[in-house]
C-alpha positions as a Python dict, from the first residue, in 0.01 Angstrom:
ca = {
    (1, 'M'): (0, 0, 0),
    (2, 'T'): (-23, -149, -351),
    (3, 'S'): (267, -156, -594),
    (4, 'E'): (106, 117, -806),
    (5, 'K'): (51, 338, -501),
    (6, 'K'): (416, 294, -399),
    (7, 'K'): (525, 403, -747),
    (8, 'V'): (301, 710, -732),
    (9, 'F'): (430, 800, -384),
    (10, 'G'): (796, 746, -471),
    (11, 'L'): (793, 926, -806),
    (12, 'S'): (582, 1217, -678),
    (13, 'F'): (800, 1274, -373),
    (14, 'L'): (1118, 1250, -584),
    (15, 'S'): (979, 1514, -820),
    (16, 'V'): (887, 1767, -550),
    (17, 'F'): (1214, 1700, -365),
    (18, 'L'): (1411, 1784, -680),
    (19, 'W'): (1200, 2092, -749),
    (20, 'A'): (1243, 2211, -390),
    (21, 'S'): (1620, 2170, -414),
    (22, 'A'): (1629, 2410, -711),
    (23, 'F'): (1556, 2709, -485),
    (24, 'P'): (1868, 2700, -263),
    (25, 'L'): (2092, 2554, -534),
    (26, 'T'): (2001, 2835, -773),
    (27, 'K'): (2136, 3075, -512),
    (28, 'V'): (2453, 2864, -492),
    (29, 'A'): (2496, 2876, -871),
    (30, 'Q'): (2439, 3253, -868),
    (31, 'Q'): (2761, 3294, -673),
    (32, 'Q'): (2928, 3236, -1013),
    (33, 'F'): (2663, 3289, -1282),
    (34, 'T'): (2444, 3593, -1343),
    (35, 'S'): (2070, 3539, -1373),
    (36, 'I'): (1993, 3516, -1745),
    (37, 'P'): (2313, 3338, -1857),
    (38, 'L'): (2242, 3087, -1578),
    (39, 'G'): (1896, 3038, -1726),
    (40, 'F'): (2048, 2968, -2069),
    (41, 'L'): (2298, 2717, -1930),
    (42, 'R'): (2038, 2543, -1711),
    (43, 'C'): (1788, 2512, -1999),
    (44, 'T'): (2061, 2385, -2232),
    (45, 'V'): (2171, 2115, -1987),
    (46, 'A'): (1806, 2022, -1927),
    (47, 'A'): (1734, 2007, -2301),
    (48, 'I'): (2028, 1771, -2357),
    (49, 'F'): (1911, 1537, -2079),
    (50, 'L'): (1550, 1548, -2200),
    (51, 'I'): (1660, 1464, -2554),
    (52, 'I'): (1846, 1160, -2417),
    (53, 'I'): (1542, 1054, -2213),
    (54, 'G'): (1317, 1120, -2512),
    (55, 'K'): (1528, 906, -2744),
    (56, 'C'): (1516, 620, -2494),
    (57, 'C'): (1137, 657, -2470),
    (58, 'H'): (1096, 692, -2848),
    (59, 'I'): (905, 1020, -2838),
    (60, 'R'): (763, 1156, -3163),
    (61, 'L'): (891, 1464, -3344),
    (62, 'P'): (655, 1763, -3336),
    (63, 'Q'): (459, 1854, -3646),
    (64, 'K'): (611, 2154, -3825),
    (65, 'K'): (292, 2357, -3796),
    (66, 'H'): (300, 2313, -3417),
    (67, 'I'): (659, 2434, -3367),
    (68, 'P'): (550, 2798, -3308),
    (69, 'L'): (327, 2674, -3025),
    (70, 'F'): (627, 2504, -2863),
    (71, 'F'): (817, 2833, -2888),
    (72, 'V'): (530, 3007, -2707),
    (73, 'S'): (526, 2729, -2446),
    (74, 'G'): (904, 2734, -2403),
    (75, 'G'): (912, 3113, -2404),
    (76, 'L'): (669, 3123, -2113),
    (77, 'G'): (766, 2817, -1910),
    (78, 'F'): (1143, 2832, -1949),
    (79, 'T'): (1272, 3155, -2106),
    (80, 'G'): (1036, 3386, -1919),
    (81, 'Y'): (1039, 3172, -1606),
    (82, 'M'): (1419, 3152, -1586),
    (83, 'I'): (1457, 3528, -1630),
    (84, 'T'): (1197, 3620, -1368),
    (85, 'F'): (1272, 3338, -1123),
    (86, 'N'): (1651, 3379, -1128),
    (87, 'T'): (1622, 3757, -1092),
    (88, 'G'): (1367, 3731, -812),
    (89, 'I'): (1552, 3481, -596),
    (90, 'L'): (1859, 3705, -581),
    (91, 'T'): (1697, 3902, -298),
    (92, 'L'): (1467, 3637, -148),
    (93, 'T'): (1513, 3336, 74),
    (94, 'S'): (1445, 2993, -73),
    (95, 'A'): (1133, 2970, 148),
    (96, 'T'): (976, 3295, 28),
    (97, 'S'): (1046, 3221, -338),
    (98, 'S'): (901, 2870, -319),
    (99, 'I'): (585, 2994, -143),
    (100, 'I'): (518, 3250, -418),
    (101, 'I'): (575, 2990, -691),
    (102, 'A'): (332, 2758, -508),
    (103, 'V'): (51, 2999, -605),
    (104, 'T'): (92, 2896, -972),
    (105, 'P'): (-176, 2619, -966),
    (106, 'I'): (-431, 2870, -833),
    (107, 'L'): (-342, 3120, -1107),
    (108, 'T'): (-375, 2840, -1362),
    (109, 'A'): (-720, 2748, -1229),
    (110, 'I'): (-836, 3110, -1255),
    (111, 'V'): (-727, 3135, -1619),
    (112, 'A'): (-872, 2791, -1701),
    (113, 'S'): (-1205, 2895, -1549),
    (114, 'H'): (-1228, 3168, -1812),
    (115, 'L'): (-1075, 2984, -2109),
    (116, 'Y'): (-1229, 2642, -2055),
    (117, 'K'): (-1532, 2736, -1843),
    (118, 'E'): (-1408, 2519, -1555),
    (119, 'K'): (-1618, 2591, -1248),
    (120, 'I'): (-1466, 2708, -921),
    (121, 'K'): (-1682, 2668, -611),
    (122, 'P'): (-1746, 2961, -373),
    (123, 'I'): (-1505, 2808, -121),
    (124, 'G'): (-1248, 2796, -401),
    (125, 'W'): (-1283, 3170, -465),
    (126, 'A'): (-1254, 3231, -90),
    (127, 'A'): (-930, 3027, -87),
    (128, 'I'): (-800, 3229, -383),
    (129, 'A'): (-875, 3555, -199),
    (130, 'A'): (-699, 3423, 114),
    (131, 'A'): (-395, 3316, -90),
    (132, 'F'): (-357, 3666, -233),
    (133, 'I'): (-392, 3815, 115),
    (134, 'G'): (-98, 3591, 207),
    (135, 'V'): (97, 3725, -91),
    (136, 'L'): (22, 4083, 21),
    (137, 'I'): (154, 4001, 369),
    (138, 'L'): (477, 3880, 212),
    (139, 'L'): (498, 4190, -6),
    (140, 'L'): (421, 4446, 265),
    (141, 'W'): (563, 4287, 580),
    (142, 'E'): (859, 4525, 596),
    (143, 'G'): (640, 4827, 507),
    (144, 'V'): (471, 4959, 195),
    (145, 'F'): (775, 5168, 100),
    (146, 'S'): (1024, 4883, 128),
    (147, 'I'): (874, 4618, -100),
    (148, 'N'): (1136, 4364, -198),
    (149, 'I'): (1159, 4388, -578),
    (150, 'G'): (1248, 4018, -580),
    (151, 'L'): (889, 3940, -477),
    (152, 'I'): (758, 4129, -782),
    (153, 'W'): (989, 3933, -1013),
    (154, 'T'): (885, 3605, -849),
    (155, 'V'): (515, 3684, -885),
    (156, 'G'): (601, 3738, -1251),
    (157, 'A'): (760, 3392, -1256),
    (158, 'A'): (438, 3239, -1120),
    (159, 'I'): (237, 3423, -1388),
    (160, 'V'): (450, 3311, -1684),
    (161, 'F'): (454, 2953, -1553),
    (162, 'C'): (75, 2972, -1535),
    (163, 'G'): (87, 3056, -1907),
    (164, 'Y'): (307, 2749, -1963),
    (165, 'N'): (51, 2531, -1784),
    (166, 'I'): (-225, 2660, -2012),
    (167, 'M'): (-9, 2592, -2320),
    (168, 'T'): (67, 2245, -2186),
    (169, 'R'): (-305, 2175, -2168),
    (170, 'K'): (-350, 2298, -2527),
    (171, 'L'): (-63, 2084, -2659),
    (172, 'S'): (-187, 1783, -2462),
    (173, 'A'): (-530, 1821, -2625),
    (174, 'M'): (-352, 1814, -2962),
    (175, 'G'): (-215, 1467, -2884),
    (176, 'Y'): (132, 1534, -2739),
    (177, 'N'): (232, 1351, -2420),
    (178, 'A'): (394, 1515, -2116),
    (179, 'L'): (751, 1417, -2206),
    (180, 'E'): (713, 1544, -2562),
    (181, 'I'): (573, 1875, -2442),
    (182, 'V'): (845, 1944, -2185),
    (183, 'T'): (1126, 1827, -2416),
    (184, 'Y'): (1033, 2045, -2713),
    (185, 'S'): (933, 2338, -2490),
    (186, 'M'): (1269, 2317, -2311),
    (187, 'I'): (1459, 2309, -2642),
    (188, 'C'): (1269, 2616, -2762),
    (189, 'G'): (1325, 2790, -2430),
    (190, 'A'): (1700, 2729, -2455),
    (191, 'I'): (1702, 2863, -2812),
    (192, 'L'): (1527, 3183, -2705),
    (193, 'L'): (1780, 3226, -2422),
    (194, 'G'): (2058, 3183, -2678),
    (195, 'F'): (2106, 3561, -2690),
    (196, 'W'): (2291, 3518, -2361),
    (197, 'A'): (2494, 3217, -2477),
    (198, 'G'): (2817, 3419, -2502),
    (199, 'D'): (2791, 3547, -2145),
    (200, 'G'): (2693, 3202, -2020),
    (201, 'L'): (2985, 3024, -2185),
    (202, 'H'): (3228, 3295, -2070),
    (203, 'Q'): (3110, 3256, -1710),
    (204, 'L'): (3119, 2878, -1744),
    (205, 'A'): (3484, 2891, -1852),
    (206, 'G'): (3576, 3068, -1528),
    (207, 'A'): (3355, 2863, -1297),
    (208, 'S'): (3478, 2642, -1016),
    (209, 'V'): (3404, 2269, -1011),
    (210, 'S'): (3144, 2312, -733),
    (211, 'H'): (2951, 2575, -931),
    (212, 'I'): (2960, 2362, -1247),
    (213, 'I'): (2824, 2067, -1046),
    (214, 'A'): (2543, 2291, -914),
    (215, 'L'): (2464, 2400, -1271),
    (216, 'I'): (2457, 2043, -1404),
    (217, 'Y'): (2242, 1936, -1109),
    (218, 'L'): (1991, 2217, -1177),
    (219, 'G'): (1965, 2127, -1544),
    (220, 'A'): (1969, 1748, -1519),
    (221, 'L'): (1755, 1692, -1209),
    (222, 'P'): (1502, 1969, -1119),
    (223, 'S'): (1467, 2082, -1483),
    (224, 'A'): (1474, 1745, -1665),
    (225, 'T'): (1443, 1437, -1445),
    (226, 'A'): (1173, 1583, -1218),
    (227, 'Y'): (942, 1655, -1512),
    (228, 'F'): (993, 1298, -1636),
    (229, 'T'): (923, 1139, -1295),
    (230, 'W'): (622, 1370, -1246),
    (231, 'G'): (477, 1253, -1577),
    (232, 'K'): (539, 889, -1484),
    (233, 'A'): (366, 941, -1148),
    (234, 'M'): (66, 1086, -1331),
    (235, 'S'): (52, 779, -1555),
    (236, 'Y'): (35, 543, -1255),
    (237, 'A'): (-212, 749, -1048),
    (238, 'E'): (-585, 679, -1043),
    (239, 'R'): (-657, 1048, -972),
    (240, 'T'): (-452, 1355, -1063),
    (241, 'S'): (-483, 1483, -705),
    (242, 'E'): (-284, 1181, -579),
    (243, 'V'): (17, 1342, -747),
    (244, 'T'): (-54, 1716, -737),
    (245, 'N'): (-116, 1712, -360),
    (246, 'F'): (256, 1644, -315),
    (247, 'M'): (323, 2001, -432),
    (248, 'F'): (205, 2121, -91),
    (249, 'V'): (532, 2004, 66),
    (250, 'T'): (761, 2191, -178),
    (251, 'P'): (783, 2512, 32),
    (252, 'L'): (854, 2310, 347),
    (253, 'L'): (1131, 2113, 175),
    (254, 'S'): (1286, 2425, 19),
    (255, 'T'): (1278, 2603, 357),
    (256, 'I'): (1461, 2312, 523),
    (257, 'M'): (1715, 2292, 239),
    (258, 'G'): (1767, 2669, 246),
    (259, 'F'): (1845, 2649, 617),
    (260, 'I'): (2082, 2351, 577),
    (261, 'I'): (2264, 2470, 264),
    (262, 'L'): (2255, 2849, 300),
    (263, 'H'): (2171, 2898, 671),
    (264, 'E'): (1865, 3103, 571),
    (265, 'V'): (1615, 3194, 843),
    (266, 'P'): (1283, 3326, 706),
    (267, 'N'): (1130, 3632, 875),
    (268, 'A'): (797, 3629, 1057),
    (269, 'G'): (618, 3761, 748),
    (270, 'T'): (724, 3453, 555),
    (271, 'F'): (585, 3223, 823),
    (272, 'I'): (255, 3412, 856),
    (273, 'G'): (195, 3488, 488),
    (274, 'G'): (332, 3150, 386),
    (275, 'A'): (102, 2963, 624),
    (276, 'I'): (-201, 3149, 485),
    (277, 'I'): (-96, 3073, 127),
    (278, 'I'): (-28, 2703, 186),
    (279, 'I'): (-353, 2650, 379),
    (280, 'S'): (-539, 2833, 100),
    (281, 'I'): (-381, 2611, -166),
    (282, 'V'): (-470, 2295, 28),
    (283, 'V'): (-833, 2408, 73),
    (284, 'F'): (-856, 2512, -292),
    (285, 'N'): (-730, 2178, -422),
    (286, 'L'): (-937, 1967, -184),
    (287, 'K'): (-1264, 2163, -176),
    (288, 'G'): (-1256, 2445, -430),
    (289, 'K'): (-1294, 2268, -767),
}
């Protein structure tokens, strides 16, 4: 394995490991913080760390006329995502939540096919259909009249993050690099969540050391460092797929971490629906585009 390949492997795995850890550790943090104030605190910590990283990397300031676009990006990818994700995971296992979020690249591809006329092969559409069958299995496993509302919120999280991915593409085409986009989007997302700053700071004042550590971890590592290492991996890779294929292991890692940290045991519906979704995502990324 060449030096460049080792860098791609190491940085990509570190990124997905950190993202996977966010699922069980969000549930740990929610023992002290309520959903939206937690989102504000996590985005604020992440914004601070990204500003520090950005200063070290000498990122450019955004043009004034583009600031509204960063508010749209941050509103989707961080404000909207934190609200829907944190609310959804309250009643889900780490495994189920991570599997639903894993559908985001497929949603992004569907939107991009309409906006940018990117072609999806017939096998790709078949994979998309199979993935949504997997989602339906997750939704209806316990019966049509007992749908876990957390699944609906988490599907919403996947949808708003799809919107963030589309905005990222737009901002990238305007000349901004990955670190600039995530830094300014995160800052804007934290500002929009500022309505819950009072509740967040009040809960922070009464938090235990372990919950504060969980909060700082969520902001500094999955929300800030992982985006930075993901962008670096992309810069070293010859093909985008060398990096994005690592996302397939996120649900597996989050399931293992959920079991170790929270003693969560997914139900049979999670295994069956999750397997269909993950296989569909693999087929879509390898054969569908």
